[in-house]
N, C-alpha and C positions, 0 to 999 in steps of 0.2 A: 097121307100127311094132312093134319088138320089145318083149318084156315089160319089160325093164329100163328102156327109155325111157318106156314107159307108166307104170311105177311112179314114176319120177322126176317126171313131169309131174303125176301124181295127188298125190304128196306135196307138190309145190310149190303146187298148188291149195289143199290143206288148210292149208298154212302161211299162204298169203295170206288165206284165209278166217278163220283163227284170229287173224291180225294185225288184220284189219279188225274182227272182233268185239271183240277186246281194246281196240282203239282206240275203238270205239263205247261200250263199257262204261266205259272210262276217262273219256271225254268226259262221259257221263252223271253219273259220280261227281263230276267236277269241277264240273258244273253244279249238282248238289245241294249240294256244299260251298260254292260261291259263294252259293247261295240262303240257306243258314243263317248264313253269316258275318255277324256283327254284328246278327242278328235277335234278337228277344225270344221265347222259348219259354215257354209257360205249363205248369207242372207242377202239375196239379190234384189236390187232396186233398178227398175228399168228407165229411170230418168236421173237428172243431175242432182248434185248435192244442194241442199238448202230448201228444196220443195217439201210439200206436205208428206208425200210418201217416204221420202228420205228421212224426214223427222220422225215419222212413226217407226220406221225400221230401227233407227238408232235408239229410240226410247225403249223398244221391245227387246232388242238384242241382249242386254245384260240379264234380263229376267229369264230369257230362253236359255242363255248359257248356263245359268244356275240350275235350271230344271233338267237340262241334258247332261250336266257335269262336263261340258265341252267348251271350246272357244268358239264364239260366234262372231264372224266378221261381216260387216256390211260392205257390199260390193256394188258400186254403181256401174251399170252396163247400159250405155246410151244407144239409141237407135229406134226410129219410127215410133216414138212415144211409148216405148216399153215392149213393143211387139218382137223386136229382135231378141231381147233377153228372154222373153217368154218362149220363143221358138227354141232357144238353147236349152232352157230348163226342161221343156217337153221331150227333148231327145237326148238328154244327158244320161250319164251312167246312173242307173237306178239304185244308188247306194244309200240314199237317204241323207246325204251330206249337203244337199242344195235345196233351198226353199226360196220362194219369191213372194214378195208383196205385190199384188196385182190390182190395178184399177179395173175392176170387173166390167164397168160400163163400156169403155172403149175397147176392151179386149173382146167382149161379146159382139160389139158392133163390127169390129174388124173381121171376125169370123162370119157374122151374118152377111156382110157385103162381099164375102169370098175374095178378099184382097190377095193379090199374088204373093205378098210377103208373109202371109199367115200359114204357119206349119203346125200349129197346135190345135187342140180340140178341148175346149173348156169342160166338156162332159166326160172326157177320158183322163184328164189330169187327176192326180190324187189331191183331193181337197183337205185342208187342215183346219178350216174354219173361216168365219167372217169376223174381221176385226171390228168393223162398224160400217153401217150404211149411212148415207148422209145426203142431204139436199144440196143442190147446186145453186150458185148465186152469180148474177151478172154484176160486175163492178166496172167502174170507169176511173180513169185518172183524174186528179183534181184540176188539171188544166182544161178539161173539156167542159162545155156549157151544159151538158146533158145531166139532168137531175132525176129524171123518171122516164118511163116508157114513152109517154107522149112527146117529150122533148126529142127522143131519138127518132121518132117518126116524122118530124117536121121536114119540109122540103129543104134541100141543101145541106142537111146534116149527114156527114159521112163518118163512119167509125172504123178504125183499124183494130182488129182483134189479133192477138198473138196465139200461136200454137206450136206444137212440137211436130206431130205428124197429123195426117188428115183425120184419123180416128183416135186421137190421144185423149179426148175428153174436152179440153178447152176449144180445140178447133172444130170438132163435129158439133159440139153444143152451140158454138157461135154460128156455124153454118145453118143449122136448123132454126135457131132463133131469128137470124137475119132473114131467112126465107119466109118463115111463118109470119113475122111482123112486117114484112116488106120494107126492110131497112136497106140503106145504101152502105154496104160493108166491104172491106178488104180484109181477107184473112191471110196473115203472113206466117208461114211455117218455118221451121228450122231452129227454133229455140231449144235449149237443153232441157228445160222444165219450166214449171209454173213460176219458180222463183226468178228465173231469167226474164220471163215475160213481165212479171211485176216490176222488175227493175227498169225494163224498157218503157213501161207505162209511166213510171216515176220520172224518167228522163224526157217524156213527151214523144217518144218514138212510136209507141202504141197508145191507143185510146181506151181499150176495153179488154176485159178478161172474163172468161166463163170458168168458174172455179168452185171447189167444194166450199161449203159454208164455214168450215173451221179455218181454212186459209183466208177466205174473204173477211172473216171477223178479225183476223190478225192484221190484215192490211188496212181495214177500216179503223181499228183501234190505234194503229200507229200513225194514222193520218195520211197514209200513202194512197188511199183510194176511197171512192165513194160507192156505196152499194145502191144499185138501181132497182133490182127486183129479185125475189126468190123465184127460182124457175120450176116450182112445183105447185101443187094445189094447197100446200100448207106453208105458213111462214116458218122460217128458220128459228129454232129456239135460241140461237146465238145472236140473231139479228131480228128480234121480234117486231121492231118498228118498221122494218122494210116490207112493203106489201108484195104479194105474189104477182106474177105477170098476169094471172087470171083476174086478179082484183083490179089491175090498172088498165087493161086493154079490152075493148069491145071486139070479140073475135067471132069470125064466121066459122062454119063447121070445118072447113079445110084448115084454117089456122089452128083451131083447137086440136085437130087430129095430129098435126105436126108436133105441137108442144106436149101433147099427151103421149105420143110415141116416144119422144126423148125421155119423158118422165118414167115411162114403163120399164126402161132398162137401167134405171138408177139404183134399184134395190140391191144389185150385186155388190155395190160399195167396194170396200177394201177387203180383198180376200187373200188368204195364204194358200199356196199350192206347192206341190213337189212333183217329181218325175213319176210317170206311170211305171209300175213294175217294181217299186220298192218292196223288199221282203216284208211279209205281213207283220212279223214281230217288230221290226224297226218302225214301220208305218204306225202301228198301234202305239208304240212308245213315244214317237214323235208327236202324235196327236194328243196324247196325255200331257206331254210337256208344253205344247202350245196352249192347250186349255188351261193348264195350271198357271202359265204365265199371264194369259189374257184375262184371267179372273182373279189375279192377285190384287188385293185391295191397294197395295202400295203403287202398283202400275196404274190402276184406275185413278187413284188420287193424283199421281204425277200427270196423267193425261188431262185431268180436269184443270189443273193449274195452268197448263199451256194450251188449253182448248184443243187438245188432240184426244178426243173422246174415244173410249174403248167400250164396245157393247158386243161381247162375244156371242157368236151363234155357231152351232155345231157344224161339222163338215157336211153332214147330210143336208142341212139347210142350204149351204153354198152350192152343192151339186144340184139340188132341186131348182134353185133359182136360175142356174145356168141352163138346165134342161128347158125350163119354162121360157126363158128369154129366146133361146135358139130355136125352139119349136113353134113359136107363134107367128113367124114371118113367112108369108107366101112369096112366090117368085115375083108377083106383081109389086108387092110392097118393097121387096129387096131392090128392084129396078128403080122404083120411085125414090127411095132413100139414097141410092147410089148416085143418082143425077144431082142431088143436092150436096151430099157430103164429099163425093169424089168427082167434081165437075170435069176434071181433065182426064178421067180414065174411062 
């Protein structure tokens, strides 16, 4: 057989294989689409109604429902700042009908510190993508005399920070900030979410809140709070006039280490996950639907209007960030952080 004929036969075989593979893939996609059509998908939020994560979920749900051709209901499941809900998702029936918006930073911290109520593993959950990563901001109630970091460090100044659970984001961020800056703080746990803490701050029951910049900007814009510092090495784009903590405070090496440690786990941001073991065709279809929703210009525009910004990153990025965050901590660092964040454990 001459070379030309062999080449034609080989090319024909490749084309046939590609056609069969495409057909199989298309069939799987059609099966997954048929599965989701008309179904009810639970979009789980681990904190109360009215907070930033709840607002994101309710904004995204209609777009996701359209992409899946399904009904998507937002379901708030409270407990330990979202860890209880994440435990449930991680062990739920792997049918692809439950997904959760997760605050990646406290979720990673809870796992890093090996808290007893942690049953999930961020590296084994099925990641659907990053909605957005964001800087954190320290805000105070308007009733407080504190206007900057130096004010908070003055003798006799005591700040009450609100939190949900010890590693919910607001509470652990406050604990690390207070320890690093040598502030006199009381951290009060038990709130349903950041919205409840903000209300308590407006009433004068709490003095301060450690929160995402999008939520902080909302509170500042409404006049409910005053921003003290951006808690990273860059200013927030939403609050460009607010200096970073590194700009305001003269820090020794140990203080800088604490603030940089907290900053290092912020990149996880708001992530979407589902239960491990979801059938491959459904997982692929769900990921396509999530990406389609989070890159929809209409959703992005809606988020910009309400300062709920969407900056989608692929599932592989989310998993890589989780692996990086969870693999960088030594037993010595874990013990050190545990003493600050979980002082009673």
